[in-house]
N, C-alpha and C positions, 0 to 999 in steps of 0.2 A: 504494500500500500504506500503510495506516494504521500508524504506529509504535506499539509497545507502550505501554500507559498508564503503566507504571512509568518509562519513559524520559521521557515528557512531564512527569510529576510531578517527576522528578529535575531536568530542565532548569528548570522553574519555580522550584524551591527554590533552585538555584544562582544563577539570575538575580536572584531577590529578595534573597538574602543578599549577593550579589557575593563569595562565598567558598565554595570547595569544602569547607573544614574546617567552617565553621558549618553548611552544608547537610547535611554528612555526620552531624553531631551530631544535627540535627533528625530525619533519616531513619533513623538507627541503622545506618549502613553506614560503610565506610572511605572516605576521600577517593579512594583509587586506584580502588575499585569504582565510585564516582560518576563519576570522570573517564572510565573505560571506557564507562559507560552513555551519557555525553554524546557521546563519539566515535562510538558506534554510531548515535545519533540523527542526528548531523550527516552521517554516511555515508548513512543512509537518505534523508535529505532533499536530500543533495548541496548543502548550504549550511553556511557557518560561522555558528554562532549566538552564540558567545562569543569575546571577545578575552581571551586569557590571557597574563599576564605573571607574573614571579616575585612581584610585589607586589599584583596586583589582578586581578579578573575582572569584565568588563563585557559587556553584551549588544551584539551588532552591531545594525545597523539592522533586519536580518531577524529577529534574536532579539527585539528590542523589539516588533516587529509581532506575532510569534508569542505573546509573553508577554501582550500586551494582549488577544488573543483567547482565550488559554488560561485566564487567571485566573478569569473568571466561570464558565467551563465546568467547571474543576476544582473550584471551590467548590460547584457544584451536585452534582457527583459525590460530594464529601465529605459533603454534606448527605444525599444519597440513601442512602449507605452507613451514615451515622450513624443515620438514621431507623429502621433495622432493629435497632439496639442495644436498643430498648425490648422486643424480643421475646426477648432472651437471658435465661437464668436468672440470670446474674451480669453486672451492668453492667461495661463495660470501655471502654478507650480512654485517650488522653492529653489532658490539658489544659495548654496553654501560656499562662501568665499573666504579664503585665508589671505589677509592683507597686512602689510606693516602699519604700525600706528600712524606714521607720518602721512601715508596715503589716505587713511581713514579720516584724519583730522583736516588735512589741507585740501584734499581733492574730492573725496567721496561724499562727505557729509553735506556740503553745499549742493550736491547734485541729487541727493536722495529724494527730497520732497517732490520734485517734478516727476521723477520716474514712478514713485509709488502712487502718486495721484493719477497718473496716466494709465497705470496697469494695476488696478486695485486687487486683482486676484493673484498677483505675483508677490511672494514674500522673499526677503533677503535676510540671510543669516550671515552676518559679518563677524569673523573671528580675527581679532587683532593679534598678530604674532610677528615679532621682528626677526625671528630666525627662520631659515628655510626648513620646510616640512615636506613630508611625503603626502601630497594632496590626495593621491589615490587611496593610500592606506588610511589617511585621516578622514575619508568620506567627504571630501570637498569636490565641488564641481569644477572649481578653478582657483588659481592663486593670483596674487598681484605682487610684483616685485620690480625693482629698478633694473634697467637693462643689463647691467653688468653681472647680475646674480641669477640669470635665468638658466633653468636646466636645459641641456642640449636636446633632449628628446621630446620637448614640448612645443606645441604650436603657440607662438607669441604674437600678441596684437598690441601695438602701441596705443595707449589710452590716456596718456598724460604728457604735459609739456616738460621740457628740460627743467631741472631744478638746481638751485644753488644753495650753498651754505653761506652763512654770514658770521663773521667774527665781530662780536658786539661788546660794548662796555659802557658804563655810565660816564658822562663827561666829567663828573666830580672825581671818579676813580682815576681817570687818565690825568686830570690836572694834578693829582697828588702823587701818582706813581710813574707818570710819563706814558707816551704813546709808542708802542713797538713799531718799528719800521720794517722789520724782517721777522719771519717766524722764529728764528733762533733766539730772538729777544724775549719770547714768551717764557723762557726758562726763568726770567727775573720777575715774573708776575704771578699773582694769585689767580689761577685759572679754575673755572667751575667745570668739573668733570662729569661725564655721563657713564653710568653703569647699566649694561644691558641686563635683561632678565636672566641670562645664563651666568651672570656674575662677572663677565669680562668688562674691563674698562675700555671705552672707545678711544682709539688712537686718532688724533686729528690728522686728516689727510688734506694737504694743501699743495697747490701746483701753480707754476708760473713759467712761461717761456720754455717749456720742456723739462723743467726741474720739478720733480715730485718729492715731497717730504712727508714723512709720517712721524708725528711727534706725540709723545706721551707727556703731556704737561703736568705740572704739579699744582696743588692748591688745597685749601682747607675744606672745600665743600664738594661733595659728590651727590648727584641727584640721578633719578631714573627717568624723569620726564622732561622733555625739552621746554614745554611751557613754563615749568618751574624754574628752569635754567634762565629763561628770559627775565623772569621776575627777580631772580637773584642778581643778575647782572644789572638790572635797573635799580636795584637797591644798593649798588656800589660794592658788591661782595667780590667782584673780580671780572675776568674776561671769559666769555662763553662762545662756543661754536655751535650754532643751531641752524636748522633750515630757515631760510630767510622768511618763509611764510609765517612761521611762528613769531618772528620778531617784527613783522610789518607794523603792527599797531604801536608798539613801544618806540619804533623808529619814527613813525609819523608824529608821535607825541613829544619826541625829543628826549625821552627818558634814557635812551641808549643811542649810540652812534656806531657806524661801521668803521672798522679798521682792517688793514691788510686785504682790502677788497680785491685787488688785482691777483691775490693768491687763492681766490675762490671761483674757479671756472665752472661753467655749467656741467652738470652730470646727466647721464641718460635719464629720460623720462620714465614714467611708470608703464609697465607692460602687464597685460592680463595673459595668463598662460593656462593651457589645459592639455591633457594627453592627446597625441596626434590621432590615435585610433578610435577616439570616443565620439559618439554621435553628439552634435552640438544642439542642446535643447533650444527651443524657441525662446524661452525666457532669457537664456544666455545671449542669443543673437540680438534680442531687443536691448539688453543691458549694454552690450558692446556698441550697438548703434547709438545709444543714448550718450555714452561716454565720448565716442568719436565726434558726435555732433557738438557736444559741449566744448571739446578741444578745438574743433574747427572754428567755432564762434569766438573762442578766446584768442586764437591766432589771428582772426580777422579784425579783432577789436583794436 
């Protein structure tokens, strides 16, 4: 007897996430309902598919074998069901996107209202993550990253303009401590540093006339979010390196000024990427068109 498809989808989702709670969030059910579905599947197959403890969920050897066979089959079923979406009067579905925080704050959030109002039956699940992830293994439809960090086996679509960093400081700080004219002089200053979610400290990357520098500055303050770094710089706590979009308001208000501007060249814009062999859902095509239209309007402005 072939188990119900819903039970197979449930198993694949739990095995992929290694978490009933995370899988339940993706599927829109309760963890208890998901656990019941998995128990039913194991009873039908007369096999234990998952090792469950209070802290973790992992697939058994039989579960791993089943998951390996199910993943491409379930992907094909998803694609087949999605293909009929084009025939609906109202496009619908959910898109799960993995995006860096900078992209979410500076590019995507201003564009979301128009898209969601135009397509009320499409939902977006944006997961902000600054490290590269396996979007297929993580259950994402697509990822967004800056051009230089794209995976080679993915289809990439440019959906964002080139971006720049800005080295900023409060005028009062510079009046007291001096204004560096070369990145090497940053060693004499109190720099506001950024720590990523994985614990690594960001090394400042600056370039001019073919000379590229990577600097680990020193300073009293380490923060994890660039908007906080802007406020710290505006408060005179030191020099910060942030995406210029975060600093735009403080620059316009004169709370900070730019320095070493010629050492901050444009970097590749944001790209959306997805597996080359996967059917492109209608909701994804509409999302890409929306981003491209917004980019074209910005370029023409």
